[in-house]
C-alpha positions in Angstrom: -11.2 -29.0 28.1 -10.4 -32.7 27.5 -11.7 -35.1 30.2 -9.3 -37.7 31.8 -9.4 -41.1 30.2 -10.0 -44.2 32.4 -7.4 -47.0 32.0 -8.8 -50.0 30.0 -8.7 -53.6 31.4 -6.0 -55.7 29.9 -4.3 -52.8 28.2 -0.7 -54.3 28.5 0.8 -57.8 28.4 2.6 -57.5 31.8 -0.6 -56.4 33.6 -2.5 -59.5 32.2 0.2 -61.9 33.2 0.4 -60.4 36.7 -3.4 -60.8 37.0 -3.3 -64.5 36.0 -0.5 -65.2 38.5 -2.4 -63.4 41.3 -5.6 -65.4 40.5 -3.7 -68.7 40.5 -2.3 -67.9 43.9 -5.8 -67.0 45.2 -7.2 -70.4 43.9 -4.3 -72.3 45.5 -4.9 -70.5 48.8 -8.6 -71.3 48.7 -7.9 -75.0 47.9 -5.4 -75.3 50.7 -8.0 -73.7 53.1 -10.7 -76.1 51.9 -8.4 -79.1 52.4 -7.5 -77.9 55.9 -11.2 -77.4 56.8 -12.1 -80.8 55.3 -9.6 -82.6 57.4 -10.8 -80.8 60.5 -14.5 -80.7 59.8 -15.2 -83.3 57.1 -18.9 -82.7 57.3 -18.6 -79.0 56.2 -19.9 -79.6 52.7 -21.0 -76.0 52.1 -17.5 -74.6 52.5 -16.1 -77.2 50.0 -18.9 -76.4 47.5 -18.1 -72.7 47.8 -14.5 -73.4 47.1 -15.4 -75.4 44.0 -17.6 -72.6 42.7 -14.9 -70.0 43.3 -12.4 -72.2 41.4 -14.7 -72.4 38.4 -15.2 -68.6 38.5 -11.4 -68.1 38.7 -10.8 -70.5 35.7 -13.5 -68.6 33.7 -11.8 -65.3 34.6 -8.4 -66.8 33.7 -9.7 -67.8 30.3 -11.0 -64.4 29.7 -7.7 -62.8 30.7 -5.7 -65.2 28.5 -8.0 -64.4 25.5 -7.5 -60.7 26.2 -3.7 -61.3 26.4 -3.8 -62.9 22.9 -5.9 -60.0 21.5 -3.5 -57.6 23.1 -0.5 -59.3 21.5 -2.3 -59.0 18.1 -2.9 -55.3 18.6 0.7 -54.8 19.8 2.0 -56.4 16.5 -0.3 -54.1 14.5 0.8 -51.1 16.4 4.5 -52.1 15.9 3.9 -52.5 12.1 2.0 -49.1 12.0 4.9 -47.5 14.0 7.4 -48.8 11.5 5.3 -47.6 8.6 5.0 -44.1 10.1 8.7 -44.0 10.9 9.5 -44.8 7.2 7.1 -42.0 6.1 8.7 -39.6 8.5 12.3 -40.5 7.7 11.7 -40.3 3.9 9.5 -37.2 4.0 10.9 -34.3 1.9 9.8 -32.0 4.7 11.4 -31.4 8.1 9.4 -33.3 10.8 10.4 -32.6 14.3 9.1 -33.0 17.9 9.3 -30.3 20.6 9.2 -31.0 24.3 7.2 -29.1 26.9 10.4 -27.0 27.6 10.5 -25.7 24.0 13.5 -27.8 23.0 13.7 -30.1 20.0 13.7 -33.7 20.9 13.8 -35.4 17.5 14.1 -34.5 13.8 14.0 -36.5 10.6 16.7 -36.7 8.0 15.2 -34.0 5.7 15.2 -31.6 8.7 18.8 -32.3 9.5 19.8 -31.7 5.9 17.8 -28.4 6.0 19.6 -27.4 9.2 23.0 -28.5 7.8 23.5 -31.2 10.4 24.5 -34.8 10.0 23.3 -36.6 13.2 20.1 -36.2 15.2 22.0 -35.8 18.4 23.3 -32.5 17.2 19.8 -31.0 17.2 18.4 -32.7 20.4 18.0 -30.1 23.2 18.2 -27.2 20.8 15.7 -24.4 21.6 13.2 -24.2 18.8 12.9 -20.4 19.0 16.7 -20.0 18.6 16.2 -21.0 15.0 13.7 -18.1 14.5 14.8 -14.6 13.5 14.6 -11.8 16.1 11.8 -10.1 14.2 9.5 -13.2 14.3 10.6 -14.8 17.6 7.9 -13.1 19.8 5.1 -14.0 17.4 6.2 -17.7 17.1 6.7 -17.9 20.8 3.1 -16.8 21.4 1.9 -19.5 18.9 4.0 -22.1 20.8 2.3 -21.0 24.1 -1.1 -21.5 22.5 -0.1 -24.9 21.2 0.9 -26.0 24.7 -2.7 -24.9 25.6 -4.1 -27.3 22.9 -4.4 -24.9 19.9 -2.8 -26.0 16.6 -1.4 -23.3 14.3 0.2 -22.8 10.9 2.7 -20.0 10.3 5.6 -18.6 8.3 8.8 -17.2 9.7 12.3 -16.1 8.7 15.2 -18.2 10.1 17.9 -16.8 12.3 21.1 -15.9 10.6 22.1 -13.9 7.5 20.9 -16.3 4.8 17.3 -14.9 4.8 15.7 -18.4 4.7 11.9 -18.4 5.0 10.1 -21.5 6.3 6.4 -22.5 6.6 5.7 -24.6 9.7 3.0 -25.6 12.2 2.5 -26.6 15.8 0.3 -29.7 16.5 -0.2 -30.6 20.2 0.3 -34.4 20.9 -1.6 -35.8 23.9 -0.9 -38.8 26.1 -3.4 -41.6 26.8 -4.9 -39.4 29.6 -5.6 -36.5 27.2 -2.7 -34.4 28.6 -0.4 -32.6 26.1 3.1 -34.2 26.4 4.8 -32.6 23.3 4.4 -30.7 20.1 4.8 -32.1 16.5 6.0 -29.7 13.8 6.2 -30.0 10.0 8.5 -27.4 8.3 8.9 -26.6 4.7 11.6 -24.4 3.1 9.6 -21.8 1.0 12.5 -19.4 0.4 12.5 -20.0 -3.3 8.7 -19.7 -3.6 8.7 -16.5 -1.6 11.4 -15.1 -3.9 9.4 -16.0 -6.9 6.3 -14.5 -5.4 8.2 -11.3 -4.7 9.6 -11.2 -8.2 6.1 -11.8 -9.6 4.7 -9.0 -7.5 7.5 -6.6 -8.6 7.0 -7.6 -12.3 3.2 -7.2 -11.9 3.9 -3.7 -10.4 6.2 -2.9 -13.3 3.7 -4.0 -15.9 1.0 -2.1 -14.1 3.2 1.0 -14.0 3.9 0.7 -17.8 0.2 0.2 -18.4 -0.8 3.2 -16.3 2.0 5.6 -17.3 2.3 4.8 -21.0 1.7 7.9 -23.2 0.2 5.7 -25.9 -3.3 4.1 -25.7 -3.8 0.4 -24.6 -7.2 -1.2 -25.1 -8.2 -4.8 -24.1 -11.3 -5.8 -26.1 -13.5 -8.9 -26.3 -13.1 -9.9 -29.9 -16.6 -11.5 -30.1 -18.7 -8.7 -28.6 -16.2 -5.8 -29.2 -16.9 -4.7 -25.5 -14.0 -2.9 -23.8 -12.5 -5.1 -21.0 -9.8 -2.7 -19.8 -8.2 0.6 -20.9 -5.3 2.6 -19.7 -5.4 6.3 -18.6 -4.0 7.4 -22.0 -7.2 6.2 -23.7 -9.3 8.1 -21.2 -7.1 11.2 -21.6 -7.2 11.2 -25.4 -10.9 10.2 -25.9 -12.2 12.2 -23.0 -14.1 9.4 -21.3 -13.7 8.0 -17.8 -12.5 4.4 -17.4 -15.9 3.4 -16.0 -17.7 4.9 -19.0 -15.4 3.1 -21.5 -15.9 -0.2 -19.8 -19.7 0.1 -20.4 -19.1 1.0 -24.1 -18.4 -0.9 -27.3 -15.5 -0.4 -29.7 -18.1 0.8 -32.3 -18.9 3.8 -30.0 -15.4 5.3 -30.5 -15.1 4.8 -34.3 -15.5 7.6 -36.8 -15.7 5.5 -40.0 -16.1 1.8 -39.2 -19.4 0.0 -38.3 -19.8 -3.2 -36.3 -19.6 -5.5 -39.4 -16.4 -3.8 -40.6 -14.8 -4.1 -37.2 -15.6 -7.8 -36.8 -14.2 -8.4 -40.3 -11.1 -6.5 -39.3 -10.8 -8.6 -36.1 -11.1 -11.9 -38.0 -8.5 -10.8 -40.6 -6.2 -9.7 -37.7 -6.4 -13.1 -36.1 -5.8 -14.9 -39.3 -2.7 -12.8 -40.1 -1.4 -12.9 -36.5 -1.7 -9.2 -36.0 -1.9 -6.0 -38.0 -0.9 -2.3 -38.1 -3.1 0.2 -39.8 -4.4 3.8 -39.7 -7.8 4.6 -38.3 -9.9 7.5 -37.0 -11.4 7.7 -33.6 -14.2 9.9 -32.4 -13.7 11.7 -29.0 -16.4 12.4 -26.4 -16.6 16.0 -27.5 -16.9 15.1 -31.1 -13.3 15.7 -32.2 -11.8 13.3 -34.7 -8.4 11.8 -34.0 -6.1 10.3 -36.6 -4.5 7.2 -35.0 -2.0 4.5 -35.9 -3.0 1.1 -34.5 -1.1 -2.0 -33.7 -3.5 -4.9 -32.8 -3.2 -8.6 -32.2 -5.2 -11.4 -30.6 -3.9 -12.7 -27.3 -4.9 -16.1 -25.8 -5.0 -16.1 -22.0 -6.3 -19.0 -20.0 -8.2 -20.4 -22.9 -9.8 -17.1 -23.7 -9.2 -14.7 -26.6 -8.5 -11.0 -26.1 -8.0 -8.3 -28.7 -5.1 -6.0 -27.6 -5.0 -2.7 -29.4 -2.1 -0.2 -29.0 -2.6 3.1 -30.7 -1.2 6.6 -30.7 -2.6 9.9 -31.8 -1.0 11.0 -35.1 -3.4 13.9 -35.6 -0.6 16.4 -34.9 1.8 14.5 -37.2 -0.7 14.6 -40.1 -1.4 18.2 -39.5 2.4 18.8 -39.5 2.8 17.0 -42.8 -0.1 19.1 -44.3 1.5 22.2 -42.8 4.9 21.3 -44.4 3.2 20.9 -47.8 1.4 24.1 -47.2 4.6 25.8 -46.2 6.4 24.5 -49.3 3.7 26.0 -51.4 4.0 29.2 -49.6 7.7 29.1 -49.9 7.6 28.6 -53.6 5.1 31.4 -53.9 7.2 33.6 -51.6 10.3 32.7 -53.6 8.7 34.0 -56.8 7.1 37.0 -55.2 10.0 37.9 -53.0 11.9 41.1 -53.7 15.1 39.1 -53.0 17.0 37.1 -55.6 17.2 33.6 -54.3 19.6 30.7 -55.2 19.7 27.3 -53.6 22.7 25.1 -54.2 23.0 21.5 -52.9 26.1 19.9 -51.2 27.3 18.7 -54.6 27.3 22.1 -56.3 24.1 21.5 -58.2 21.5 24.3 -58.4 18.3 23.1 -56.7 16.2 26.2 -57.0 16.3 29.9 -58.1 13.8 32.6 -58.8 13.3 35.1 -61.6 14.7 37.9 -59.5 18.1 36.1 -59.3 18.3 35.9 -63.1 17.4 39.5 -63.5 19.7 40.8 -60.8 22.8 39.2 -62.2 21.6 39.4 -65.9 22.3 35.7 -66.5 21.7 34.0 -69.8 18.8 31.4 -69.5 20.9 28.5 -70.8 23.6 29.2 -68.2 21.2 28.9 -65.2 19.2 26.2 -66.7 22.3 23.9 -66.9 22.1 23.6 -63.1 25.8 23.9 -62.4 26.8 26.4 -59.8 30.4 26.9 -60.9 29.8 28.7 -64.2 27.0 30.8 -62.6 29.5 31.8 -59.8 32.1 32.8 -62.4 29.6 35.1 -64.2 28.6 36.7 -60.8 32.2 37.2 -59.7 32.9 39.1 -62.9 30.3 41.8 -61.9 31.5 42.6 -58.3 33.9 45.4 -57.5 36.3 43.1 -55.5 36.1 39.7 -57.3 38.9 38.0 -55.3 37.4 38.8 -51.9 33.9 37.8 -53.1 35.1 34.5 -54.5 37.2 33.7 -51.4 34.2 34.4 -49.1 31.9 32.1 -51.2 34.5 29.3 -51.0 34.8 29.8 -47.2 31.1 29.5 -46.7 30.9 26.3 -48.8 33.7 24.9 -46.6 32.2 26.0 -43.3 28.7 24.6 -43.7 27.3 25.7 -40.4 28.0 29.4 -40.9 25.6 32.0 -41.9 26.6 35.3 -43.6 25.0 38.7 -44.3 27.2 41.1 -46.3 27.0 44.1 -48.6 28.6 43.6 -52.0 29.6 46.7 -54.0 29.2 46.0 -57.8 31.4 47.4 -60.6 28.5 49.5 -61.9 28.0 51.3 -58.5 25.1 49.3 -57.2 25.2 47.8 -53.7 23.9 44.3 -53.3 23.0 42.8 -49.9 23.9 39.1 -49.7 22.6 36.7 -47.0 23.6 33.1 -47.0 22.5 30.3 -44.6 23.0 26.5 -44.6 20.0 24.4 -45.6 19.7 22.0 -42.6 17.0 19.4 -41.9 15.3 18.8 -38.6 17.7 15.9 -38.1 20.7 18.3 -38.4 21.7 17.0 -41.8 23.3 19.5 -44.2 21.6 19.6 -47.6 23.2 22.6 -49.2 23.2 26.4 -49.0 20.7 29.2 -49.6 21.8 32.5 -51.1 19.7 35.7 -50.9 20.6 38.8 -52.8 18.8 42.2 -52.7 19.6 45.5 -54.4 19.9 47.9 -51.5 21.3 50.8 -53.5 18.3 53.1 -52.7 18.2 52.0 -49.2 21.8 52.8 -48.6 21.2 56.3 -49.7 18.3 56.6 -47.4 20.2 55.2 -44.5 22.7 58.0 -44.7 19.9 60.4 -43.8 19.0 58.3 -40.8 22.4 57.8 -39.4 22.1 60.5 -36.8 18.7 59.4 -35.6 19.8 55.8 -35.6 22.8 56.6 -33.4 20.6 58.2 -30.8 18.2 55.3 -30.9 20.9 52.7 -30.6 22.5 54.5 -27.6 19.2 54.4 -25.8 18.1 50.9 -26.9 21.4 49.1 -26.3 21.6 50.4 -22.8 18.0 49.8 -21.9 17.1 47.0 -19.4 14.0 46.3 -21.4 13.6 44.3 -24.7 13.5 46.6 -27.7 13.0 45.6 -31.3 12.1 47.4 -34.5 10.2 45.8 -37.4 9.0 46.9 -40.8 5.3 46.8 -41.5 5.6 43.2 -42.9 7.0 42.1 -39.6 10.6 41.7 -40.6 13.1 42.4 -37.8 15.1 45.6 -38.3 16.8 45.8 -35.0 17.0 43.8 -31.7 18.8 45.2 -28.7 21.3 43.2 -26.5 18.7 42.7 -23.9 16.4 41.0 -26.4 19.3 38.9 -27.6 19.9 37.7 -24.1 16.2 37.0 -23.5 15.7 34.9 -26.6 19.2 33.5 -26.7 19.4 34.5 -30.4 21.9 36.9 -31.9 20.5 40.1 -33.4 22.2 39.3 -36.7 20.2 36.1 -36.8 17.0 38.0 -36.2 17.4 40.9 -38.6 15.5 40.4 -41.8 13.3 37.7 -40.4 9.8 37.7 -38.9 9.5 36.6 -35.3 8.0 33.3 -36.2 11.1 32.5 -38.3 13.4 32.4 -35.3 10.9 31.5 -32.6 8.4 28.6 -32.9 5.3 29.8 -34.7 2.9 28.3 -32.1 4.6 30.5 -29.4 5.0 33.8 -31.3 2.0 33.5 -33.7 -0.1 36.0 -31.6 2.9 38.2 -31.3 3.4 38.4 -35.1 -0.3 39.0 -35.6 -0.2 42.0 -33.2 2.9 43.2 -35.0 1.2 43.1 -38.4 -1.9 44.7 -37.0 0.0 47.7 -35.7 1.9 48.0 -39.0 -1.3 47.9 -41.0 -3.6 50.1 -38.8 -1.2 52.4 -36.9 -2.9 51.4 -33.6 -0.8 50.8 -30.5 -1.4 47.5 -28.7 -0.3 46.1 -25.3 -0.4 42.5 -24.2 1.4 39.8 -22.3 3.6 37.3 -24.2 5.2 34.0 -23.1 8.9 34.0 -24.1 11.1 30.9 -24.1 14.1 31.0 -21.8 16.4 28.3 -22.9 16.0 25.1 -20.8 14.6 27.1 -17.9 11.0 28.1 -17.0 9.4 30.2 -19.8 9.1 33.9 -19.0 6.1 36.2 -19.2 6.8 39.6 -20.7 4.6 42.7 -21.0 4.8 43.9 -24.6 3.9 47.4 -25.9 3.9 48.0 -29.7 3.6 51.5 -31.3 3.8 52.4 -35.0 6.7 54.4 -36.5 5.0 56.9 -38.8 6.3 58.2 -42.1 6.1 61.8 -43.6 2.4 61.4 -44.4 1.4 59.7 -41.1 1.4 56.3 -42.6 3.1 53.5 -40.6 6.5 52.6 -42.0 7.6 50.3 -39.1 6.8 49.1 -35.6 8.6 49.6 -32.3 8.2 46.9 -29.7 9.2 47.4 -26.1 8.9 44.7 -23.5 10.0 43.8 -19.9 10.0 40.7 -17.8 7.0 40.4 -15.4 7.5 36.6 -14.7 8.3 37.1 -11.0 5.2 39.1 -10.5 3.0 36.5 -12.3 4.6 33.6 -10.5 4.2 35.3 -7.2 0.5 35.9 -7.9 0.0 32.3 -9.0 1.8 30.8 -6.0 -0.1 33.1 -3.7 -3.4 31.9 -5.2 -2.4 28.2 -4.9 -1.2 28.7 -1.4 -4.4 30.5 -0.4 -6.5 27.7 -2.0 -4.6 25.0 -0.2 -4.8 26.9 3.1 -8.5 27.5 2.8 -9.5 24.0 1.6 -7.2 21.8 3.6 -9.0 19.2 5.7 -6.1 19.5 8.2 -5.9 22.4 10.6 -3.2 25.0 9.7 -2.0 27.7 12.1 0.6 30.3 11.4 2.3 32.1 14.3 4.9 34.9 14.4 8.4 34.6 15.9 6.9 35.2 19.4 4.4 32.3 18.9 1.3 34.4 18.5 -1.4 33.4 16.0 -1.3 35.5 12.9 -3.6 33.2 10.8 -5.7 30.0 11.0 -7.6 28.2 8.3 -11.3 27.1 8.4 -10.3 23.5 9.4 -8.8 25.0 12.6 -12.2 26.4 13.5 -13.9 23.1 12.6 -11.6 21.0 14.8 -11.0 23.4 17.8 -14.3 25.3 17.8 -12.4 28.7 18.0 -13.1 31.2 15.2 -10.3 33.0 13.5 -11.2 36.2 15.3 -11.0 34.5 18.7 -7.6 33.0 17.9 -5.8 36.0 16.4 -3.0 37.3 18.7 -3.4 34.5 21.1 -0.8 32.0 22.2 -1.2 28.3 21.2 -1.5 27.6 24.9 -5.1 28.5 24.4 -5.6 24.9 23.3 -3.4 23.4 26.0 -5.1 20.3 27.7 -2.8 19.9 30.6 -2.0 16.2 29.8 1.6 16.9 28.8 4.0 18.2 31.4 6.5 21.0 30.9 9.3 18.6 30.1 7.3 17.5 27.0 7.0 21.1 25.7 10.7 21.8 26.5 11.6 18.8 24.3 9.3 20.1 21.6 10.9 23.5 21.5 14.4 22.0 21.7 13.6 20.1 18.5 12.3 23.2 16.8 15.4 25.2 17.7 17.8 22.5 16.6 16.0 20.9 13.6 13.5 23.7 12.7 10.8 21.1 12.8 8.9 18.8 15.2 6.2 16.1 14.7 4.3 14.1 17.2 1.0 13.3 19.0 -0.4 15.8 21.5 -3.6 16.2 23.5 -5.4 19.6 23.1 -8.6 21.0 24.4 -11.5 22.3 22.2 -13.4 25.4 23.0 -16.2 23.2 24.4 -13.7 21.8 26.9 -13.5 18.4 25.2 -9.9 17.0 25.2 -8.9 15.3 22.0 -5.7 13.8 20.5 -4.1 15.3 17.4 -1.2 14.6 15.1 0.8 17.8 14.9 3.7 18.9 12.7 5.5 22.3 13.3 8.0 23.8 10.9 10.0 27.0 11.5 10.2 29.4 8.6 13.5 31.3 8.7 15.1 34.2 6.7 18.5 34.0 4.9 20.2 34.5 8.3 18.4 31.5 9.9 16.4 33.8 12.1 12.8 32.5 12.7 10.1 34.6 11.1 7.1 32.3 11.4 6.0 28.9 12.7 3.6 26.8 10.7 1.7 24.1 12.4 -0.4 21.4 10.6 -2.6 19.2 12.7 -5.4 16.6 12.4 -7.9 15.2 14.8 -7.0 11.5 15.4 -9.7 10.8 18.0 -11.3 8.1 15.7 -7.9 6.4 15.4 -7.4 6.3 19.2 -11.0 5.0 19.6 -10.4 2.3 17.0 -7.2 1.2 18.7 -9.0 1.0 22.1 -11.9 -1.1 20.6 -9.4 -3.5 19.0 -7.6 -3.9 22.3 -11.0 -4.7 24.0 -11.9 -7.2 21.4 -8.5 -8.9 21.7 -8.5 -9.2 25.5 -12.1 -9.7 26.6 -14.7 -12.4 26.1 -17.3 -11.3 23.6 -20.3 -12.9 25.5 -19.6 -12.3 29.2 -17.4 -9.2 29.0 -14.8 -10.7 31.4 -11.1 -11.2 30.4 -10.3 -13.9 27.9 -7.4 -16.4 27.9 -4.9 -13.9 26.5 -5.6 -11.2 29.1 -5.7 -13.9 31.9 -2.2 -15.1 30.8 -0.9 -11.6 30.9 -2.4 -10.8 34.4 -1.2 -14.2 35.7 2.3 -13.4 34.5 2.1 -10.0 36.3 0.7 -11.6 39.5 3.6 -14.1 39.6 6.1 -11.3 39.1 4.4 -9.3 41.9 4.5 -12.4 44.1 8.2 -12.7 43.5 8.7 -9.1 44.7 6.4 -9.3 47.7 6.7 -12.9 48.8 2.9 -13.2 49.1 1.1 -16.2 47.7 -1.4 -16.0 44.8 -4.1 -18.5 43.9 -5.8 -19.7 40.6 -9.3 -21.2 40.7 -10.5 -23.4 37.9 -14.3 -23.6 37.8 -16.4 -25.9 35.7 -20.3 -25.8 35.7 -21.8 -29.2 36.8 -25.2 -29.0 35.1 -24.7 -26.9 32.0 -25.0 -29.3 29.0 -28.7 -30.3 29.8 -29.7 -26.6 29.8 -28.1 -26.1 26.3 -29.7 -29.3 25.0 -33.1 -28.5 26.4 -33.4 -24.8 25.8 -30.8 -23.9 23.2 -27.6 -21.9 23.3 -29.5 -18.6 23.8 -30.5 -19.6 27.3 -27.1 -21.2 27.9 -25.5 -17.9 27.0 -27.8 -16.1 29.5 -26.6 -18.5 32.2 -22.9 -17.9 31.4 -23.4 -14.2 31.6 -25.1 -14.5 35.0 -22.4 -16.9 36.2 -19.7 -14.4 35.2 -21.5 -11.6 37.1 -22.0 -13.7 40.3 -18.3 -14.7 40.3 -17.2 -11.1 39.8 -19.3 -10.0 42.8 -17.6 -12.5 45.0 -14.0 -11.3 44.4 -12.0 -8.1 45.0 -11.5 -5.4 42.4 -7.8 -6.3 42.1 -8.7 -9.9 41.3 -9.4 -11.3 37.8 -12.4 -13.3 36.6 -11.8 -14.8 33.1 -13.8 -17.1 30.9 -11.5 -20.0 29.8 -13.8 -21.5 27.3 -17.3 -23.1 27.1 -18.6 -23.4 30.7 -15.1 -23.0 32.3 -14.0 -20.0 34.2 -10.7 -19.1 35.9 -10.4 -16.8 39.0 -7.0 -15.2 39.8 -6.5 -14.0 43.4 -3.4 -11.9 44.1 -1.7 -10.6 47.2 -2.7 -13.3 49.6 -0.7 -14.0 52.8 3.0 -14.8 53.1 2.2 -18.1 54.9 0.9 -21.0 52.7 -1.7 -22.3 55.2 -3.2 -18.9 55.7 -3.3 -18.3 52.0 -5.0 -21.7 51.4 -7.6 -20.7 54.0 -8.2 -17.3 52.3 -8.5 -18.9 48.8 -10.8 -21.7 50.1 -13.0 -19.1 51.7 -13.4 -17.2 48.4 -14.0 -20.5 46.5 -16.7 -21.5 49.0 -18.3 -18.1 48.6 -18.3 -18.5 44.8 -19.6 -22.0 45.0 -22.5 -20.9 47.3 -23.3 -18.0 45.0 -23.4 -20.2 41.9 -25.8 -22.8 43.4 -28.5 -20.3 43.9 -31.4 -20.7 41.4 -31.2 -18.9 38.1 -34.2 -17.3 36.5 -33.4 -16.8 32.8 -35.8 -15.0 30.5 -35.9 -15.6 26.8 -38.3 -15.4 23.8 -39.1 -18.6 21.7 -41.7 -20.0 19.5 -44.5 -22.2 21.1 -43.6 -25.9 21.0 -45.0 -29.0 22.8 -43.3 -29.2 26.2 -43.5 -31.5 29.1 -44.0 -29.8 32.4 -40.6 -31.0 33.7 -37.7 -31.9 31.5 -36.0 -33.9 34.2 -32.7 -31.9 33.8 -33.1 -29.7 36.8 -34.8 -27.0 34.7 -38.4 -25.9 34.6 -40.2 -23.4 32.4 -43.5 -21.6 32.1 -46.5 -23.0 30.1 -45.8 -23.7 26.4 -49.2 -24.9 25.2 -50.3 -24.4 21.6 -53.6 -22.9 22.6 -55.0 -20.4 20.1 -54.3 -16.8 20.7 -51.0 -17.3 22.5 -48.1 -15.1 21.3 -45.7 -17.3 19.3 -42.8 -15.1 20.5 -43.8 -14.8 24.1 -41.2 -14.2 26.8 -40.8 -17.1 29.3 -38.8 -17.5 32.5 -36.6 -20.6 32.7 -35.6 -21.6 36.2 -32.3 -23.6 36.4 -30.1 -24.9 39.2 -26.5 -25.2 38.5 -23.5 -26.0 40.7 -19.7 -25.7 40.1 -16.7 -27.9 40.7 -13.8 -25.7 41.8 -10.1 -26.5 41.7 -7.7 -24.3 43.6 -3.9 -24.1 43.3 -1.5 -21.7 45.1 1.6 -20.2 43.6 4.4 -18.0 44.9 6.9 -16.1 42.7 8.0 -18.2 39.7 8.4 -21.6 41.4 6.2 -23.0 38.7 5.5 -22.0 35.1 2.2 -20.3 34.1 1.2 -23.5 32.1 1.8 -25.7 35.2 -0.2 -23.5 37.5 -3.2 -23.7 35.1 -2.7 -27.4 34.6 -2.6 -28.0 38.4 -5.8 -26.0 38.9 -7.5 -28.0 36.1 -6.4 -31.3 37.9 -7.8 -30.0 41.2 -11.1 -29.2 39.5 -11.4 -32.7 38.1 -10.7 -34.1 41.5 -13.6 -31.9 42.8 -15.8 -33.5 40.2 -14.7 -37.0 41.2 -15.5 -36.1 44.8 -19.2 -35.6 44.0 -19.2 -32.2 42.3 -20.3 -28.9 43.8 -17.1 -29.1 45.9 -13.8 -27.2 46.3 -10.5 -29.1 45.9 -7.1 -27.6 46.7 -4.2 -29.0 44.6 -1.3 -30.4 46.7 1.9 -31.4 44.9 3.1 -34.9 45.5 6.4 -35.3 47.3 
């Protein structure tokens, strides 16, 4: 608390001039008196001598005052020049500089502030409430800071301006005191930081975007020290592909992940990369489990803040390389199959040139070598057309297929010599959908056609059964080629039976998916053994299905397999239900939150282990019981009616509730209840999920205590005092009774701190707080205002002012008497040379340095301390909270001026 400042002699020009005039009058009066006395008693020499001496003293004093006047004029000129300089600085400052009166209204503002506010003249802002310029969201916070500033505490803060422009300002409150040390106004400096905040927000959003790209990228990103090759940062894709954790990689060196390059080679590569400004190349990385990855790397050197950083982006191309090798392998197989195939094969490109053919094609159509070797399709087609039984239809069909590139065709062609040729044609299309030409397959099926006649009856029966079966049915030859696929299988795979017949499963379904299926098919065809297994089946763009497959051999006349029959049905729903049930059970059992399930009548049907851990009730104890088993009694029936109303209307409720454990302990929990309904919206189950939030409540209580109570003495602090004083003034307004505020300042505290340290001083403050508390009622408030100052708030005094003053004075005298009693303070300290009496009103036990004495001995310090107490009365809101405290402070200083250890009641003047 600032002490009042005594006025200085000669502090203003008018005061000095008045003093000189007064002294001159005194001198003249004395001289007149001397002359009168001389004329009456001319022998009175002593009186005349005294007058002469007084005149000399007056002249000396006059000279001093005139010198002080000249010095004061010099200081006044300097102050005027300083004031002009400061005013120039304020007026030309790019920031808004403003003054705020004690009523919270702006009294002045510089030009920059007026421009910021969109005003032209200072008179437009004078009298404007500062808080009206603050947004609703920030007004309460800024108002609290302004109250603290009126109490002498400076602050810096940011706020959003009122209105729709979303302007953000950075400002401060600086208390300005008068010559007596009393705060007379606030000074504020405000800067528009809207643009900076917008840039900060954009920077934060961009950083979040870059971090998201870094974290979510499916390609690897490595940041490496180019000199040490140590990993600086890696993204999750690196960890996923190499099998290391981020922490492990950050302790590793780039050499540790290389399959082929040593440190020297890597450093050479880095130098070359830096010289060329970046590079892209292929490499091989070694995973944690020993696997080798083929990768493609794009690397460059990045300079950040004067430092070099190697940035490497790479992706795993192992699968791509394997796919290329597989393509080469397939081409080899294709060429081999083409030559060993029983089918005659011809491949024609989009321009009518023969790309490929096999020996069987030449032999089937008995073509001259020079004709086929010429590579032109047209003369070969003419030779073939001449051999068919219906050349016009054959030629028209070929032309149609060439014109309709996307179409496939499977047909039987009767020849003129009685043979029957099966022809299959399909477009040769690349992975990118580009048309490259057409492939023609021809097979002599004359013998098969004769055999088929014998199987017509059996086939009719089989087809009737298969095509009406709800299960998938397919027939294959022993080499795995599809002979038949029923409509159900067509629907399941989304492939026409015509497109499956003659192909192995891996030719119309991805090999990776049906490879095991085809292996099982070939096994049955080769061994005659039946097999059963589960198979994942693609289902268009939906979720893949799981089918149960059963394969049996079709036996020929000698018991040798001649084909395979495969029957399957969809068991996806069963599998998914099992999986979901397992996941649900795992979540239910391992959740850290309590989970309860009740029936429609609100009886427990299941609880999880967390329920037992939180409530203390076992599953067996809870089964069949009502949740009221946990009821604490803190919520009334209206609370539960509101809960059930929400459940009935919204099928859900969430909130805090107090429940009781089995031990009887009441605890708070966060509870969510959801109603599970059937298709007709009838409730089947209620599911409750709850968690114990006791620790959150305890933390909130502790934060409130820290914010409102003095850490040393345990009594309320300034913040809580202000709140209670506001409440007391409101109560006074309702009841008409007076209240009182006492401001106490210890008279002999500083010597104790100086002589024995802050530890003993703290012990005294604790004892003072306890003594004051014992002197007041439970409804009254004792607060520590700061340092050795305390404030006592008395409420509900008398309606009459004089009676209330007497009551307050009685309490103040009681406190004063209690505080002047001796204090015996015990502390531990090291042995130091100590006079027997410090002369500050404090004595202590012996502190000699004799051998054998405990250096940390406990000693009692006796201290006497009094208090100066200022008292002010208030009723309703006739004065502001700040004025009441200020008046109590003034009364306390008057008590000090009256000799200390006294009580002074503040009386307003006038």
